[in-house]
C-alpha positions in Angstrom: -1.2 -35.7 -16.3 -0.3 -32.6 -18.9 -1.0 -29.3 -17.8 -4.3 -29.2 -20.0 -5.5 -32.2 -18.3 -4.6 -30.9 -14.4 -6.9 -27.8 -16.1 -9.8 -29.7 -16.6 -9.6 -31.5 -13.2 -9.5 -28.9 -10.9 -11.7 -26.2 -12.8 -14.4 -27.2 -10.0 -12.0 -26.0 -6.9 -10.9 -22.9 -5.7 -8.1 -21.7 -7.7 -9.0 -19.4 -11.1 -8.8 -20.6 -14.2 -10.0 -17.9 -17.2 -10.5 -18.9 -21.0 -8.7 -18.0 -23.9 -10.7 -15.2 -24.8 -11.6 -13.4 -21.5 -8.4 -13.7 -20.6 -7.1 -12.7 -24.2 -9.7 -9.2 -23.0 -8.1 -9.2 -19.9 -5.0 -8.5 -21.2 -6.4 -5.8 -23.7 -7.6 -4.0 -20.9 -4.8 -3.9 -19.3 -2.5 -2.7 -22.1 -5.5 0.4 -22.6 -5.2 0.7 -18.6 -1.4 1.1 -19.3 -2.2 3.1 -22.5 -3.5 5.9 -19.9 -1.2 5.0 -17.6 1.1 6.1 -19.7 -0.7 9.3 -21.0 -0.4 9.5 -17.7 3.4 9.4 -17.0 4.1 11.5 -20.1 1.7 14.4 -18.3 4.0 14.3 -14.6 7.2 14.2 -17.1 6.8 16.9 -19.1 6.6 18.8 -16.5 9.5 17.6 -15.3 11.1 19.3 -18.7 11.2 15.7 -20.1 10.3 13.9 -23.1 10.8 10.6 -22.4 8.9 7.8 -21.1 10.9 4.8 -19.7 10.4 1.4 -19.7 10.8 1.1 -15.6 7.4 4.1 -15.8 5.5 1.5 -18.2 6.9 -1.5 -15.6 5.6 0.0 -12.7 2.0 1.4 -14.0 1.4 -2.3 -15.2 2.6 -3.8 -11.9 -0.1 -2.4 -10.1 -2.5 -2.5 -12.6 -1.6 -6.1 -11.9 -2.5 -6.5 -8.5 -5.5 -3.8 -8.4 -7.0 -6.5 -10.9 -5.6 -9.4 -8.4 -6.9 -8.3 -5.9 -10.3 -7.4 -7.4 -11.0 -11.0 -8.7 -9.8 -12.9 -5.4 -12.3 -13.7 -2.8 -12.4 -10.8 -0.3 -11.2 -10.8 3.2 -14.0 -11.8 5.8 -14.4 -8.8 8.3 -13.8 -10.7 11.4 -11.1 -13.9 11.0 -10.8 -16.3 13.9 -6.8 -16.1 14.3 -5.2 -18.9 12.8 -1.8 -21.2 13.0 0.6 -20.1 10.2 1.8 -23.1 8.6 5.3 -24.0 7.3 4.0 -27.1 5.7 7.0 -29.0 3.6 7.8 -26.2 1.4 11.9 -25.4 0.7 13.6 -23.6 3.1 16.4 -20.9 2.6 18.7 -20.7 5.2 18.7 -22.8 8.6 15.9 -25.2 9.6 16.4 -24.8 12.7 16.6 -20.6 12.3 14.5 -18.8 15.2 12.6 -16.9 13.2 10.7 -17.8 10.0 9.5 -15.4 7.1 6.6 -17.5 5.5 6.4 -16.4 1.5 2.9 -16.9 -1.0 4.8 -16.1 -4.2 3.9 -15.9 -7.7 6.7 -16.7 -10.0 5.2 -14.9 -12.3 4.7 -11.6 -10.1 6.6 -8.8 -10.4 6.3 -6.9 -7.5 7.6 -11.0 -6.5 10.3 -10.9 -8.2 12.0 -6.8 -7.2 11.5 -8.3 -4.0 13.6 -11.9 -4.8 16.2 -9.5 -6.9 16.2 -6.4 -4.3 15.2 -7.2 -0.3 16.0 -11.1 -0.7 20.0 -9.9 -0.5 19.1 -7.8 2.0 17.4 -10.5 3.9 20.6 -12.8 3.8 23.3 -10.6 4.3 22.1 -10.1 7.9 19.6 -12.4 8.8 19.2 -15.6 7.0 22.6 -16.4 6.1 24.1 -15.7 9.8 21.2 -18.3 10.6 18.9 -15.5 13.0 16.3 -16.7 10.3 15.5 -18.5 7.1 12.5 -18.3 4.4 10.0 -20.6 3.9 9.0 -20.5 0.1 5.5 -21.6 -0.7 2.8 -21.4 -3.8 0.6 -19.0 -4.9 0.2 -19.2 -8.5 -2.7 -17.0 -10.1 -2.8 -18.5 -13.2 -6.2 -15.6 -14.3 -3.9 -13.3 -14.9 -0.2 -14.9 -15.0 -0.2 -18.1 -17.0 2.6 -19.7 -16.4 3.0 -18.9 -13.0 1.4 -23.2 -11.9 4.4 -24.4 -14.8 6.7 -21.8 -12.7 6.0 -23.5 -9.1 6.3 -27.0 -10.9 9.7 -26.5 -12.2 10.7 -25.1 -9.1 8.9 -27.9 -6.9 11.2 -30.4 -9.3 14.1 -28.3 -9.1 14.2 -29.4 -5.4 14.1 -33.0 -5.8 17.5 -32.7 -6.8 18.5 -29.9 -4.5 18.7 -26.9 -6.8 14.8 -25.7 -5.4 17.2 -21.6 -5.3 18.8 -22.1 -8.5 15.9 -22.5 -9.7 14.0 -20.0 -7.7 16.7 -17.8 -8.9 16.6 -18.1 -12.6 12.6 -17.6 -12.7 13.1 -14.3 -10.9 16.1 -12.6 -12.5 15.2 -14.0 -15.7 10.4 -13.4 -15.6 11.0 -11.4 -18.4 12.2 -13.8 -20.8 9.7 -16.4 -20.2 6.1 -13.8 -18.6 5.0 -14.0 -21.8 5.8 -17.0 -23.7 2.8 -19.3 -24.9 3.4 -22.3 -22.0 5.0 -24.4 -24.2 7.1 -22.9 -24.8 8.2 -21.7 -21.5 7.9 -25.2 -20.1 10.6 -25.7 -22.7 12.5 -22.4 -21.3 12.2 -24.2 -17.9 13.4 -27.7 -19.0 16.6 -25.9 -20.7 17.0 -24.3 -16.9 17.5 -27.1 -15.7 20.2 -28.5 -17.9 22.6 -25.4 -17.4 22.0 -26.1 -14.3 23.5 -29.5 -14.5 20.0 -31.5 -13.0 18.5 -35.0 -14.2 16.9 -33.7 -17.8 15.4 -37.4 -17.4 14.3 -37.1 -13.9 13.0 -33.2 -13.7 11.1 -33.5 -17.4 9.5 -36.0 -16.3 8.4 -34.7 -13.2 7.6 -31.1 -15.0 5.3 -32.4 -17.0 3.3 -35.5 -15.2 1.9 -32.7 -13.3 3.5 -34.0 -10.0 3.2 -31.6 -8.2 0.0 -29.5 -8.2 -1.7 -31.1 -5.3 0.9 -29.5 -3.6 0.7 -26.6 -5.0 -3.0 -26.5 -4.8 -2.4 -26.9 -0.6 -0.2 -24.1 -0.7 -2.8 -22.0 -2.9 -5.7 -23.1 -0.5 -3.3 -22.3 2.5 -2.7 -18.8 1.6 -6.2 -17.9 0.9 -7.4 -19.5 4.5 -4.5 -17.2 5.9 -6.0 -13.8 4.3 -3.3 -13.8 1.4 -5.3 -11.4 -0.7 -2.2 -10.6 -3.0 1.8 -11.7 -4.2 3.8 -11.1 -2.6 2.3 -12.5 1.5 4.8 -12.6 4.1 3.8 -13.8 8.0 7.3 -13.1 9.9 7.5 -15.1 13.2 7.2 -18.7 14.9 4.3 -20.2 16.8 5.1 -19.0 20.0 5.5 -15.8 19.4 3.1 -15.8 16.6 3.3 -14.0 13.2 3.1 -10.1 11.0 2.1 -10.2 8.3 3.9 -7.9 6.0 1.3 -7.6 2.8 4.0 -7.1 -0.8 7.0 -6.4 -1.9 7.6 -4.8 1.6 11.1 -2.4 1.2 13.8 -4.4 3.7 13.2 -1.8 6.3 9.7 -3.4 7.4 11.5 -6.2 7.7 13.9 -4.9 9.8 11.7 -3.2 12.4 9.6 -6.8 12.5 12.5 -9.3 12.6 14.9 -7.1 15.5 11.3 -6.8 17.9 10.8 -10.1 17.1 14.7 -11.8 18.0 14.6 -9.2 21.1 11.9 -10.8 22.9 
């Protein structure tokens, strides 16, 4: 089943899809908004005796706008939600599967905030907790197709790499090289994911067949449905804890210290 067929099949589901014309209008709106943000940033910078607006400033403005747009489009969280058990499902794990504390992450490979977490905060969590066997990270997919059209195939690429025990490698390269593929046409992005698999020396035929067949669409949709059930309203979203202690929710690309406070308190319990 192709990705186009998959989109047609799931039009009636909760997964959010946008027609190309509507998506283009969203992009144009974002560009206009970024222009306004850049003007405001320029005013701030000029007050600081600088004439330059950096690419990082513009990326930051775009990321904030994307998050605001996402939050406006997702279903709103009800005023009162019954406590739910946070499921790890059977998704990929980083670290020792027997670690006492879990970080269950709902993430979008095309989300700039998610990339920031995985390049800035995750290395510190790996060093202090995950590599020490104290914490495991469970990665669950939450691709938002309405603003990130390549997020779904990226999730599928990671799942297909996981079949050959290379989830971590594909996960890392997708975030590290996000700027290389996030604005490509979906067909070109899929070709680039195939190249990443080749660079990792995966079985190319098996990977390509997995990626283009839509094999993991139902698995990804299950993650989306669970995330919505748990009140996830943006990416990344985290739940830290275990079934015995319960889970603490952390929203967004939180700094390392936010995770440390929660994890240390739970490990001392």
